Jmol script that loads the backbone (N, CA, C; Angstrom):
load data "model"
ATOM      1  N   MET A   1      40.566 141.027 -70.372  1.00  0.00           N
ATOM      2  CA  MET A   1      40.895 141.715 -68.805  1.00  0.00           C
ATOM      3  C   MET A   1      42.019 141.615 -68.239  1.00  0.00           C
ATOM      4  N   ASN A   2      42.289 142.616 -68.100  1.00  0.00           N
ATOM      5  CA  ASN A   2      44.056 143.028 -67.411  1.00  0.00           C
ATOM      6  C   ASN A   2      43.486 142.303 -66.317  1.00  0.00           C
ATOM      7  N   GLN A   3      44.458 141.329 -65.635  1.00  0.00           N
ATOM      8  CA  GLN A   3      44.963 141.303 -64.305  1.00  0.00           C
ATOM      9  C   GLN A   3      45.620 142.357 -63.454  1.00  0.00           C
ATOM     10  N   ASN A   4      45.696 142.320 -62.897  1.00  0.00           N
ATOM     11  CA  ASN A   4      46.522 142.913 -61.770  1.00  0.00           C
ATOM     12  C   ASN A   4      47.798 142.118 -61.071  1.00  0.00           C
ATOM     13  N   PRO A   5      49.136 142.620 -61.525  1.00  0.00           N
ATOM     14  CA  PRO A   5      49.633 141.199 -61.301  1.00  0.00           C
ATOM     15  C   PRO A   5      50.675 141.040 -59.791  1.00  0.00           C
ATOM     16  N   GLN A   6      49.747 141.719 -59.439  1.00  0.00           N
ATOM     17  CA  GLN A   6      50.292 142.588 -57.886  1.00  0.00           C
ATOM     18  C   GLN A   6      48.743 141.486 -56.765  1.00  0.00           C
ATOM     19  N   SER A   7      47.692 141.919 -57.440  1.00  0.00           N
ATOM     20  CA  SER A   7      46.143 141.257 -57.121  1.00  0.00           C
ATOM     21  C   SER A   7      46.945 139.650 -56.585  1.00  0.00           C
ATOM     22  N   SER A   8      46.960 139.180 -57.931  1.00  0.00           N
ATOM     23  CA  SER A   8      47.163 137.777 -58.099  1.00  0.00           C
ATOM     24  C   SER A   8      48.289 137.544 -57.195  1.00  0.00           C
ATOM     25  N   GLU A   9      49.897 138.278 -57.339  1.00  0.00           N
ATOM     26  CA  GLU A   9      50.833 137.893 -56.351  1.00  0.00           C
ATOM     27  C   GLU A   9      50.199 137.875 -54.826  1.00  0.00           C
ATOM     28  N   GLY A  10      49.441 138.512 -54.498  1.00  0.00           N
ATOM     29  CA  GLY A  10      49.166 139.000 -53.151  1.00  0.00           C
ATOM     30  C   GLY A  10      47.669 137.474 -52.908  1.00  0.00           C
ATOM     31  N   ARG A  11      46.963 137.357 -54.193  1.00  0.00           N
ATOM     32  CA  ARG A  11      46.016 136.289 -53.494  1.00  0.00           C
ATOM     33  C   ARG A  11      47.033 134.526 -53.445  1.00  0.00           C
ATOM     34  N   ASN A  12      48.032 134.819 -54.187  1.00  0.00           N
ATOM     35  CA  ASN A  12      49.784 133.529 -54.215  1.00  0.00           C
ATOM     36  C   ASN A  12      49.976 133.775 -52.577  1.00  0.00           C
ATOM     37  N   ASP A  13      49.916 135.078 -52.558  1.00  0.00           N
ATOM     38  CA  ASP A  13      50.515 134.482 -50.797  1.00  0.00           C
ATOM     39  C   ASP A  13      49.919 134.144 -49.546  1.00  0.00           C
ATOM     40  N   ASP A  14      48.516 134.559 -49.975  1.00  0.00           N
ATOM     41  CA  ASP A  14      47.646 134.230 -49.021  1.00  0.00           C
ATOM     42  C   ASP A  14      47.033 133.060 -49.391  1.00  0.00           C
ATOM     43  N   ASP A  15      47.039 131.886 -50.270  1.00  0.00           N
ATOM     44  CA  ASP A  15      47.090 130.814 -50.279  1.00  0.00           C
ATOM     45  C   ASP A  15      47.763 129.466 -49.983  1.00  0.00           C
ATOM     46  N   SER A  16      49.215 130.883 -50.015  1.00  0.00           N
ATOM     47  CA  SER A  16      50.442 129.983 -49.508  1.00  0.00           C
ATOM     48  C   SER A  16      49.768 129.958 -47.951  1.00  0.00           C
ATOM     49  N   ALA A  17      49.788 130.824 -47.567  1.00  0.00           N
ATOM     50  CA  ALA A  17      49.927 131.634 -45.941  1.00  0.00           C
ATOM     51  C   ALA A  17      48.941 130.351 -45.241  1.00  0.00           C
ATOM     52  N   LEU A  18      47.538 129.941 -46.099  1.00  0.00           N
ATOM     53  CA  LEU A  18      46.426 130.043 -46.029  1.00  0.00           C
ATOM     54  C   LEU A  18      46.354 128.329 -46.057  1.00  0.00           C
ATOM     55  N   SER A  19      47.004 127.601 -46.828  1.00  0.00           N
ATOM     56  CA  SER A  19      47.699 126.436 -47.249  1.00  0.00           C
ATOM     57  C   SER A  19      48.654 125.728 -46.120  1.00  0.00           C
ATOM     58  N   ASP A  20      50.265 126.356 -45.573  1.00  0.00           N
ATOM     59  CA  ASP A  20      50.799 126.347 -44.276  1.00  0.00           C
ATOM     60  C   ASP A  20      49.722 126.520 -43.071  1.00  0.00           C
ATOM     61  N   PHE A  21      49.375 127.287 -42.441  1.00  0.00           N
ATOM     62  CA  PHE A  21      47.775 127.599 -41.336  1.00  0.00           C
ATOM     63  C   PHE A  21      47.580 125.714 -41.518  1.00  0.00           C
ATOM     64  N   LEU A  22      46.567 125.507 -42.888  1.00  0.00           N
ATOM     65  CA  LEU A  22      46.036 124.331 -42.707  1.00  0.00           C
ATOM     66  C   LEU A  22      47.197 122.997 -42.181  1.00  0.00           C
ATOM     67  N   ALA A  23      47.781 123.005 -43.475  1.00  0.00           N
ATOM     68  CA  ALA A  23      48.792 122.438 -42.610  1.00  0.00           C
ATOM     69  C   ALA A  23      49.564 122.023 -41.349  1.00  0.00           C
ATOM     70  N   SER A  24      49.403 122.959 -40.765  1.00  0.00           N
ATOM     71  CA  SER A  24      49.923 123.147 -39.637  1.00  0.00           C
ATOM     72  C   SER A  24      49.211 123.150 -38.269  1.00  0.00           C
ATOM     73  N   LEU A  25      47.986 122.614 -38.866  1.00  0.00           N
ATOM     74  CA  LEU A  25      46.739 121.962 -37.971  1.00  0.00           C
ATOM     75  C   LEU A  25      46.787 120.711 -37.305  1.00  0.00           C
ATOM     76  N   MET A  26      47.588 119.650 -38.724  1.00  0.00           N
ATOM     77  CA  MET A  26      47.954 118.660 -38.528  1.00  0.00           C
ATOM     78  C   MET A  26      48.696 118.210 -37.362  1.00  0.00           C
ATOM     79  N   ASP A  27      49.285 119.383 -36.779  1.00  0.00           N
ATOM     80  CA  ASP A  27      50.632 118.612 -36.249  1.00  0.00           C
ATOM     81  C   ASP A  27      49.941 119.602 -34.429  1.00  0.00           C
ATOM     82  N   TYR A  28      49.038 120.629 -34.856  1.00  0.00           N
ATOM     83  CA  TYR A  28      48.527 120.661 -33.127  1.00  0.00           C
ATOM     84  C   TYR A  28      47.123 120.354 -33.012  1.00  0.00           C
ATOM     85  N   THR A  29      47.558 120.130 -31.096  1.00  0.00           N
ATOM     86  CA  THR A  29      46.408 119.629 -30.011  1.00  0.00           C
ATOM     87  C   THR A  29      45.787 120.539 -29.802  1.00  0.00           C
ATOM     88  N   PRO A  30      44.594 121.122 -30.428  1.00  0.00           N
ATOM     89  CA  PRO A  30      43.814 121.915 -29.472  1.00  0.00           C
ATOM     90  C   PRO A  30      43.459 121.578 -28.090  1.00  0.00           C
ATOM     91  N   THR A  31      42.702 122.349 -27.269  1.00  0.00           N
ATOM     92  CA  THR A  31      42.261 122.233 -26.090  1.00  0.00           C
ATOM     93  C   THR A  31      41.039 121.344 -26.157  1.00  0.00           C
ATOM     94  N   ILE A  32      40.562 121.652 -27.100  1.00  0.00           N
ATOM     95  CA  ILE A  32      39.078 121.127 -27.344  1.00  0.00           C
ATOM     96  C   ILE A  32      38.790 120.190 -28.230  1.00  0.00           C
ATOM     97  N   PRO A  33      38.783 118.793 -27.461  1.00  0.00           N
ATOM     98  CA  PRO A  33      39.319 117.542 -28.246  1.00  0.00           C
ATOM     99  C   PRO A  33      38.340 117.022 -29.751  1.00  0.00           C
ATOM    100  N   ASP A  34      39.002 116.956 -30.700  1.00  0.00           N
ATOM    101  CA  ASP A  34      38.574 116.449 -32.098  1.00  0.00           C
ATOM    102  C   ASP A  34      36.722 115.909 -31.967  1.00  0.00           C
ATOM    103  N   GLU A  35      36.815 115.166 -30.771  1.00  0.00           N
ATOM    104  CA  GLU A  35      35.429 114.283 -30.759  1.00  0.00           C
ATOM    105  C   GLU A  35      34.704 115.000 -30.628  1.00  0.00           C
ATOM    106  N   LEU A  36      34.648 116.083 -29.117  1.00  0.00           N
ATOM    107  CA  LEU A  36      33.967 117.197 -28.997  1.00  0.00           C
ATOM    108  C   LEU A  36      33.446 118.034 -30.624  1.00  0.00           C
ATOM    109  N   VAL A  37      34.452 118.466 -31.027  1.00  0.00           N
ATOM    110  CA  VAL A  37      33.715 119.673 -31.896  1.00  0.00           C
ATOM    111  C   VAL A  37      33.052 118.244 -32.870  1.00  0.00           C
ATOM    112  N   GLU A  38      33.458 117.125 -33.392  1.00  0.00           N
ATOM    113  CA  GLU A  38      32.744 116.424 -34.647  1.00  0.00           C
ATOM    114  C   GLU A  38      31.154 116.321 -34.007  1.00  0.00           C
ATOM    115  N   HIS A  39      31.133 115.912 -32.363  1.00  0.00           N
ATOM    116  CA  HIS A  39      29.929 115.436 -32.075  1.00  0.00           C
ATOM    117  C   HIS A  39      29.065 116.641 -32.366  1.00  0.00           C
ATOM    118  N   TYR A  40      29.642 118.320 -31.623  1.00  0.00           N
ATOM    119  CA  TYR A  40      28.251 119.304 -32.448  1.00  0.00           C
ATOM    120  C   TYR A  40      28.281 119.736 -33.610  1.00  0.00           C
ATOM    121  N   LEU A  41      29.244 119.321 -34.504  1.00  0.00           N
ATOM    122  CA  LEU A  41      29.510 119.765 -35.722  1.00  0.00           C
ATOM    123  C   LEU A  41      28.413 118.667 -35.968  1.00  0.00           C
ATOM    124  N   ALA A  42      28.285 117.493 -36.056  1.00  0.00           N
ATOM    125  CA  ALA A  42      27.632 116.204 -36.398  1.00  0.00           C
ATOM    126  C   ALA A  42      26.172 116.811 -35.687  1.00  0.00           C
ATOM    127  N   LYS A  43      26.206 117.160 -35.203  1.00  0.00           N
ATOM    128  CA  LYS A  43      24.467 117.429 -34.465  1.00  0.00           C
ATOM    129  C   LYS A  43      23.621 118.643 -35.419  1.00  0.00           C
ATOM    130  N   SER A  44      24.598 119.553 -35.655  1.00  0.00           N
ATOM    131  CA  SER A  44      24.122 120.810 -36.133  1.00  0.00           C
ATOM    132  C   SER A  44      23.799 120.092 -37.818  1.00  0.00           C
ATOM    133  N   GLY A  45      24.034 119.133 -38.283  1.00  0.00           N
ATOM    134  CA  GLY A  45      24.213 118.562 -39.564  1.00  0.00           C
ATOM    135  C   GLY A  45      24.864 118.663 -40.320  1.00  0.00           C
ATOM    136  N   PHE A  46      26.381 118.675 -39.583  1.00  0.00           N
ATOM    137  CA  PHE A  46      27.605 118.939 -41.010  1.00  0.00           C
ATOM    138  C   PHE A  46      28.382 117.666 -40.219  1.00  0.00           C
ATOM    139  N   GLN A  47      29.088 117.392 -41.632  1.00  0.00           N
ATOM    140  CA  GLN A  47      30.333 116.157 -41.922  1.00  0.00           C
ATOM    141  C   GLN A  47      31.273 116.381 -42.064  1.00  0.00           C
ATOM    142  N   CYS A  48      32.268 116.606 -42.140  1.00  0.00           N
ATOM    143  CA  CYS A  48      33.430 116.017 -42.726  1.00  0.00           C
ATOM    144  C   CYS A  48      35.193 115.557 -42.734  1.00  0.00           C
ATOM    145  N   PRO A  49      35.389 114.792 -43.591  1.00  0.00           N
ATOM    146  CA  PRO A  49      36.362 113.858 -43.159  1.00  0.00           C
ATOM    147  C   PRO A  49      37.696 114.435 -42.571  1.00  0.00           C
ATOM    148  N   ASP A  50      37.594 115.868 -43.206  1.00  0.00           N
ATOM    149  CA  ASP A  50      38.924 116.461 -42.961  1.00  0.00           C
ATOM    150  C   ASP A  50      39.181 116.801 -41.483  1.00  0.00           C
ATOM    151  N   VAL A  51      40.766 116.700 -41.249  1.00  0.00           N
ATOM    152  CA  VAL A  51      40.486 116.515 -39.806  1.00  0.00           C
ATOM    153  C   VAL A  51      41.339 118.486 -39.620  1.00  0.00           C
ATOM    154  N   ARG A  52      41.755 118.894 -40.493  1.00  0.00           N
ATOM    155  CA  ARG A  52      41.869 119.761 -40.349  1.00  0.00           C
ATOM    156  C   ARG A  52      40.866 121.208 -40.230  1.00  0.00           C
ATOM    157  N   LEU A  53      39.539 121.166 -40.829  1.00  0.00           N
ATOM    158  CA  LEU A  53      38.794 121.748 -40.647  1.00  0.00           C
ATOM    159  C   LEU A  53      37.940 121.698 -39.320  1.00  0.00           C
ATOM    160  N   THR A  54      37.881 120.015 -38.315  1.00  0.00           N
ATOM    161  CA  THR A  54      37.722 119.940 -37.296  1.00  0.00           C
ATOM    162  C   THR A  54      38.702 120.738 -36.664  1.00  0.00           C
ATOM    163  N   ARG A  55      39.726 120.639 -36.894  1.00  0.00           N
ATOM    164  CA  ARG A  55      40.477 121.546 -35.494  1.00  0.00           C
ATOM    165  C   ARG A  55      40.717 122.411 -35.894  1.00  0.00           C
ATOM    166  N   LEU A  56      40.193 123.404 -37.176  1.00  0.00           N
ATOM    167  CA  LEU A  56      40.391 125.309 -36.923  1.00  0.00           C
ATOM    168  C   LEU A  56      39.353 125.108 -35.994  1.00  0.00           C
ATOM    169  N   VAL A  57      37.628 124.633 -36.477  1.00  0.00           N
ATOM    170  CA  VAL A  57      36.697 125.063 -35.617  1.00  0.00           C
ATOM    171  C   VAL A  57      36.625 124.349 -34.145  1.00  0.00           C
ATOM    172  N   ALA A  58      37.679 123.956 -33.641  1.00  0.00           N
ATOM    173  CA  ALA A  58      38.293 123.964 -32.191  1.00  0.00           C
ATOM    174  C   ALA A  58      39.416 125.116 -32.091  1.00  0.00           C
ATOM    175  N   VAL A  59      39.964 126.037 -32.717  1.00  0.00           N
ATOM    176  CA  VAL A  59      40.660 126.727 -32.511  1.00  0.00           C
ATOM    177  C   VAL A  59      40.038 127.972 -32.682  1.00  0.00           C
ATOM    178  N   ALA A  60      39.118 128.046 -33.449  1.00  0.00           N
ATOM    179  CA  ALA A  60      37.951 129.163 -33.292  1.00  0.00           C
ATOM    180  C   ALA A  60      37.515 128.944 -32.018  1.00  0.00           C
ATOM    181  N   THR A  61      36.745 128.317 -31.783  1.00  0.00           N
ATOM    182  CA  THR A  61      36.182 127.940 -30.431  1.00  0.00           C
ATOM    183  C   THR A  61      36.710 127.976 -29.476  1.00  0.00           C
ATOM    184  N   GLN A  62      37.934 127.774 -28.952  1.00  0.00           N
ATOM    185  CA  GLN A  62      38.828 127.737 -28.038  1.00  0.00           C
ATOM    186  C   GLN A  62      39.284 130.021 -28.220  1.00  0.00           C
ATOM    187  N   LYS A  63      39.653 130.168 -28.811  1.00  0.00           N
ATOM    188  CA  LYS A  63      39.332 132.001 -28.818  1.00  0.00           C
ATOM    189  C   LYS A  63      38.102 132.267 -28.282  1.00  0.00           C
ATOM    190  N   PHE A  64      37.114 132.234 -29.299  1.00  0.00           N
ATOM    191  CA  PHE A  64      35.887 132.650 -28.401  1.00  0.00           C
ATOM    192  C   PHE A  64      35.600 132.508 -27.237  1.00  0.00           C
ATOM    193  N   VAL A  65      35.977 131.538 -26.698  1.00  0.00           N
ATOM    194  CA  VAL A  65      35.660 130.880 -25.126  1.00  0.00           C
ATOM    195  C   VAL A  65      36.738 132.127 -24.426  1.00  0.00           C
ATOM    196  N   ALA A  66      37.856 131.783 -24.834  1.00  0.00           N
ATOM    197  CA  ALA A  66      38.929 132.553 -23.774  1.00  0.00           C
ATOM    198  C   ALA A  66      39.190 134.321 -24.200  1.00  0.00           C
ATOM    199  N   GLU A  67      38.140 134.507 -25.083  1.00  0.00           N
ATOM    200  CA  GLU A  67      37.646 135.958 -25.318  1.00  0.00           C
ATOM    201  C   GLU A  67      36.520 136.454 -24.369  1.00  0.00           C
ATOM    202  N   VAL A  68      35.369 135.500 -24.041  1.00  0.00           N
ATOM    203  CA  VAL A  68      34.076 135.999 -23.334  1.00  0.00           C
ATOM    204  C   VAL A  68      35.144 136.020 -21.883  1.00  0.00           C
ATOM    205  N   ALA A  69      35.722 134.438 -21.949  1.00  0.00           N
ATOM    206  CA  ALA A  69      36.096 134.426 -20.226  1.00  0.00           C
ATOM    207  C   ALA A  69      37.041 135.872 -19.730  1.00  0.00           C
ATOM    208  N   GLY A  70      37.529 136.077 -20.343  1.00  0.00           N
ATOM    209  CA  GLY A  70      39.054 137.535 -20.412  1.00  0.00           C
ATOM    210  C   GLY A  70      37.716 138.573 -20.218  1.00  0.00           C
ATOM    211  N   ASP A  71      36.422 138.471 -20.753  1.00  0.00           N
ATOM    212  CA  ASP A  71      35.905 140.002 -20.647  1.00  0.00           C
ATOM    213  C   ASP A  71      35.140 139.825 -19.216  1.00  0.00           C
ATOM    214  N   ALA A  72      34.800 138.479 -18.985  1.00  0.00           N
ATOM    215  CA  ALA A  72      34.132 138.110 -17.924  1.00  0.00           C
ATOM    216  C   ALA A  72      35.141 138.460 -16.748  1.00  0.00           C
ATOM    217  N   LEU A  73      36.282 138.281 -16.844  1.00  0.00           N
ATOM    218  CA  LEU A  73      37.213 139.079 -15.792  1.00  0.00           C
ATOM    219  C   LEU A  73      36.801 139.974 -15.790  1.00  0.00           C
ATOM    220  N   GLN A  74      37.304 140.830 -16.481  1.00  0.00           N
ATOM    221  CA  GLN A  74      36.943 142.475 -16.928  1.00  0.00           C
ATOM    222  C   GLN A  74      35.683 143.077 -15.818  1.00  0.00           C
ATOM    223  N   HIS A  75      34.757 142.248 -16.221  1.00  0.00           N
ATOM    224  CA  HIS A  75      33.183 142.616 -15.560  1.00  0.00           C
ATOM    225  C   HIS A  75      33.558 142.139 -14.102  1.00  0.00           C
ATOM    226  N   CYS A  76      34.107 141.121 -13.533  1.00  0.00           N
ATOM    227  CA  CYS A  76      34.200 140.696 -12.035  1.00  0.00           C
ATOM    228  C   CYS A  76      35.144 141.945 -11.723  1.00  0.00           C
ATOM    229  N   LYS A  77      36.341 142.166 -12.171  1.00  0.00           N
ATOM    230  CA  LYS A  77      36.845 143.455 -11.631  1.00  0.00           C
ATOM    231  C   LYS A  77      36.299 144.781 -11.431  1.00  0.00           C
ATOM    232  N   ALA A  78      35.826 145.261 -12.159  1.00  0.00           N
ATOM    233  CA  ALA A  78      34.381 146.267 -12.351  1.00  0.00           C
ATOM    234  C   ALA A  78      33.858 146.009 -11.009  1.00  0.00           C
ATOM    235  N   ARG A  79      33.343 145.118 -11.110  1.00  0.00           N
ATOM    236  CA  ARG A  79      32.094 144.732  -9.710  1.00  0.00           C
ATOM    237  C   ARG A  79      33.134 144.722  -8.490  1.00  0.00           C
ATOM    238  N   GLN A  80      34.183 144.212  -8.314  1.00  0.00           N
ATOM    239  CA  GLN A  80      34.574 144.255  -7.616  1.00  0.00           C
ATOM    240  C   GLN A  80      34.993 145.885  -6.933  1.00  0.00           C
ATOM    241  N   ALA A  81      35.059 145.909  -7.936  1.00  0.00           N
ATOM    242  CA  ALA A  81      35.947 148.176  -7.661  1.00  0.00           C
ATOM    243  C   ALA A  81      34.968 148.716  -7.387  1.00  0.00           C
ATOM    244  N   THR A  82      33.614 148.065  -7.176  1.00  0.00           N
ATOM    245  CA  THR A  82      32.495 148.759  -6.876  1.00  0.00           C
ATOM    246  C   THR A  82      31.773 148.104  -5.377  1.00  0.00           C
ATOM    247  N   ILE A  83      32.885 147.867  -4.786  1.00  0.00           N
ATOM    248  CA  ILE A  83      32.082 147.452  -3.329  1.00  0.00           C
ATOM    249  C   ILE A  83      33.029 148.504  -2.611  1.00  0.00           C
ATOM    250  N   PRO A  84      32.049 148.831  -1.304  1.00  0.00           N
ATOM    251  CA  PRO A  84      32.657 149.781  -0.650  1.00  0.00           C
ATOM    252  C   PRO A  84      33.725 149.009  -0.037  1.00  0.00           C
ATOM    253  N   LYS A  85      34.415 150.299   0.147  1.00  0.00           N
ATOM    254  CA  LYS A  85      35.853 149.930   0.388  1.00  0.00           C
ATOM    255  C   LYS A  85      35.904 149.194   1.931  1.00  0.00           C
ATOM    256  N   ASP A  86      35.116 149.773   3.225  1.00  0.00           N
ATOM    257  CA  ASP A  86      35.305 148.616   4.289  1.00  0.00           C
ATOM    258  C   ASP A  86      35.147 146.834   3.818  1.00  0.00           C
ATOM    259  N   LYS A  87      34.198 147.282   3.190  1.00  0.00           N
ATOM    260  CA  LYS A  87      34.099 145.677   2.582  1.00  0.00           C
ATOM    261  C   LYS A  87      35.054 144.226   1.785  1.00  0.00           C
ATOM    262  N   ARG A  88      35.405 145.976   0.794  1.00  0.00           N
ATOM    263  CA  ARG A  88      36.557 145.160  -0.083  1.00  0.00           C
ATOM    264  C   ARG A  88      38.001 144.908   0.758  1.00  0.00           C
ATOM    265  N   ASP A  89      38.049 145.580   1.823  1.00  0.00           N
ATOM    266  CA  ASP A  89      39.192 145.668   2.429  1.00  0.00           C
ATOM    267  C   ASP A  89      39.298 144.178   3.224  1.00  0.00           C
ATOM    268  N   LYS A  90      37.958 143.551   3.927  1.00  0.00           N
ATOM    269  CA  LYS A  90      38.495 141.815   4.262  1.00  0.00           C
ATOM    270  C   LYS A  90      38.141 141.296   3.544  1.00  0.00           C
ATOM    271  N   GLN A  91      37.696 141.326   2.184  1.00  0.00           N
ATOM    272  CA  GLN A  91      37.820 140.403   1.704  1.00  0.00           C
ATOM    273  C   GLN A  91      39.365 140.499   0.136  1.00  0.00           C
ATOM    274  N   GLN A  92      40.009 142.046   0.489  1.00  0.00           N
ATOM    275  CA  GLN A  92      41.481 141.944   0.097  1.00  0.00           C
ATOM    276  C   GLN A  92      42.262 140.787   0.120  1.00  0.00           C
ATOM    277  N   LYS A  93      42.091 139.889   1.147  1.00  0.00           N
ATOM    278  CA  LYS A  93      42.418 138.821   2.318  1.00  0.00           C
ATOM    279  C   LYS A  93      43.101 137.504   1.311  1.00  0.00           C
ATOM    280  N   ASP A  94      40.891 137.501   1.139  1.00  0.00           N
ATOM    281  CA  ASP A  94      41.706 136.599  -0.072  1.00  0.00           C
ATOM    282  C   ASP A  94      41.709 137.424  -1.430  1.00  0.00           C
ATOM    283  N   LYS A  95      42.578 137.100  -2.021  1.00  0.00           N
ATOM    284  CA  LYS A  95      42.754 137.652  -3.239  1.00  0.00           C
ATOM    285  C   LYS A  95      42.207 136.695  -4.552  1.00  0.00           C
ATOM    286  N   ARG A  96      41.245 135.787  -4.362  1.00  0.00           N
ATOM    287  CA  ARG A  96      40.276 135.222  -5.394  1.00  0.00           C
ATOM    288  C   ARG A  96      39.512 136.215  -5.970  1.00  0.00           C
ATOM    289  N   LEU A  97      39.479 135.592  -7.075  1.00  0.00           N
ATOM    290  CA  LEU A  97      37.917 136.610  -7.656  1.00  0.00           C
ATOM    291  C   LEU A  97      37.155 135.215  -8.009  1.00  0.00           C
ATOM    292  N   VAL A  98      35.595 135.397  -8.172  1.00  0.00           N
ATOM    293  CA  VAL A  98      34.884 134.679  -8.308  1.00  0.00           C
ATOM    294  C   VAL A  98      34.124 135.490  -9.398  1.00  0.00           C
ATOM    295  N   LEU A  99      33.522 134.510 -10.366  1.00  0.00           N
ATOM    296  CA  LEU A  99      32.814 134.684 -11.543  1.00  0.00           C
ATOM    297  C   LEU A  99      31.797 134.368 -11.253  1.00  0.00           C
ATOM    298  N   THR A 100      30.742 134.963 -11.132  1.00  0.00           N
ATOM    299  CA  THR A 100      29.287 134.946 -11.076  1.00  0.00           C
ATOM    300  C   THR A 100      28.724 135.152 -12.546  1.00  0.00           C
ATOM    301  N   MET A 101      26.760 134.401 -12.365  1.00  0.00           N
ATOM    302  CA  MET A 101      26.640 134.298 -13.433  1.00  0.00           C
ATOM    303  C   MET A 101      26.632 135.537 -14.342  1.00  0.00           C
ATOM    304  N   GLU A 102      26.280 137.010 -13.652  1.00  0.00           N
ATOM    305  CA  GLU A 102      25.750 138.173 -14.067  1.00  0.00           C
ATOM    306  C   GLU A 102      27.189 138.690 -14.472  1.00  0.00           C
ATOM    307  N   ASP A 103      28.460 138.782 -14.304  1.00  0.00           N
ATOM    308  CA  ASP A 103      29.819 138.569 -14.776  1.00  0.00           C
ATOM    309  C   ASP A 103      29.618 138.003 -16.708  1.00  0.00           C
ATOM    310  N   LEU A 104      29.694 136.778 -16.588  1.00  0.00           N
ATOM    311  CA  LEU A 104      29.239 136.298 -17.609  1.00  0.00           C
ATOM    312  C   LEU A 104      28.337 136.661 -18.540  1.00  0.00           C
ATOM    313  N   SER A 105      27.332 136.918 -17.921  1.00  0.00           N
ATOM    314  CA  SER A 105      26.059 137.122 -18.546  1.00  0.00           C
ATOM    315  C   SER A 105      26.512 138.390 -19.826  1.00  0.00           C
ATOM    316  N   LYS A 106      27.218 139.500 -18.637  1.00  0.00           N
ATOM    317  CA  LYS A 106      27.640 140.795 -19.696  1.00  0.00           C
ATOM    318  C   LYS A 106      28.121 140.537 -20.648  1.00  0.00           C
ATOM    319  N   ALA A 107      29.272 139.521 -20.544  1.00  0.00           N
ATOM    320  CA  ALA A 107      30.033 139.021 -21.149  1.00  0.00           C
ATOM    321  C   ALA A 107      29.495 139.087 -22.511  1.00  0.00           C
ATOM    322  N   LEU A 108      28.786 137.912 -22.309  1.00  0.00           N
ATOM    323  CA  LEU A 108      28.091 136.763 -23.185  1.00  0.00           C
ATOM    324  C   LEU A 108      27.404 138.223 -24.351  1.00  0.00           C
ATOM    325  N   ARG A 109      27.132 139.302 -23.394  1.00  0.00           N
ATOM    326  CA  ARG A 109      25.532 139.922 -23.909  1.00  0.00           C
ATOM    327  C   ARG A 109      26.840 140.795 -25.181  1.00  0.00           C
ATOM    328  N   GLU A 110      27.743 141.299 -24.529  1.00  0.00           N
ATOM    329  CA  GLU A 110      28.778 142.144 -25.290  1.00  0.00           C
ATOM    330  C   GLU A 110      29.283 141.338 -27.039  1.00  0.00           C
ATOM    331  N   VAL A 111      29.210 139.830 -27.043  1.00  0.00           N
ATOM    332  CA  VAL A 111      29.399 139.146 -28.847  1.00  0.00           C
ATOM    333  C   VAL A 111      27.581 139.044 -28.465  1.00  0.00           C
ATOM    334  N   ARG A 112      26.485 139.294 -28.077  1.00  0.00           N
ATOM    335  CA  ARG A 112      25.043 139.157 -28.839  1.00  0.00           C
ATOM    336  C   ARG A 112      24.705 137.303 -28.361  1.00  0.00           C
ATOM    337  N   ILE A 113      24.956 137.086 -27.334  1.00  0.00           N
ATOM    338  CA  ILE A 113      24.339 135.817 -26.608  1.00  0.00           C
ATOM    339  C   ILE A 113      23.958 135.880 -25.725  1.00  0.00           C
ATOM    340  N   VAL A 114      22.398 135.605 -25.640  1.00  0.00           N
ATOM    341  CA  VAL A 114      21.517 135.629 -24.508  1.00  0.00           C
ATOM    342  C   VAL A 114      21.310 134.387 -23.702  1.00  0.00           C
ATOM    343  N   ILE A 115      21.461 134.381 -22.581  1.00  0.00           N
ATOM    344  CA  ILE A 115      21.395 133.067 -21.320  1.00  0.00           C
ATOM    345  C   ILE A 115      20.228 133.778 -20.542  1.00  0.00           C
ATOM    346  N   TYR A 116      19.255 132.241 -20.793  1.00  0.00           N
ATOM    347  CA  TYR A 116      18.090 132.455 -19.950  1.00  0.00           C
ATOM    348  C   TYR A 116      18.200 131.363 -18.904  1.00  0.00           C
ATOM    349  N   PHE A 117      17.472 132.398 -18.109  1.00  0.00           N
ATOM    350  CA  PHE A 117      17.154 131.140 -16.240  1.00  0.00           C
ATOM    351  C   PHE A 117      15.781 130.702 -16.941  1.00  0.00           C
ATOM    352  N   LYS A 118      15.779 129.842 -16.553  1.00  0.00           N
ATOM    353  CA  LYS A 118      14.798 129.194 -15.505  1.00  0.00           C
ATOM    354  C   LYS A 118      13.943 128.839 -14.485  1.00  0.00           C
TER     355      LYS A 118
END
end "model"
wireframe off; spacefill off
backbone 0.3
color backbone group
């Protein structure tokens, strides 16, 4: 078998980048506490003593939540834009946006998560 030296070199670069990233997770304190991530990982049947993996899950979760919140904000702004102008002028004095379950549901549907209300 002939191995392509460029592919082997690229793999080493990827491995090195991954190792550097995992090492940097030891110094990083994610927004979602390690204990919370460990609780939900254990609840799903996953246990790993490596803190780096727990923090990797926390970072991925944080990114997911930020993306859903950003999408929900866009839905909120789009909803505000559809309000008739006379009502919107009254609301312009109070520049706060209100996130509704409708906005959040639309954002979650985009990532194929459905919320059922009882």
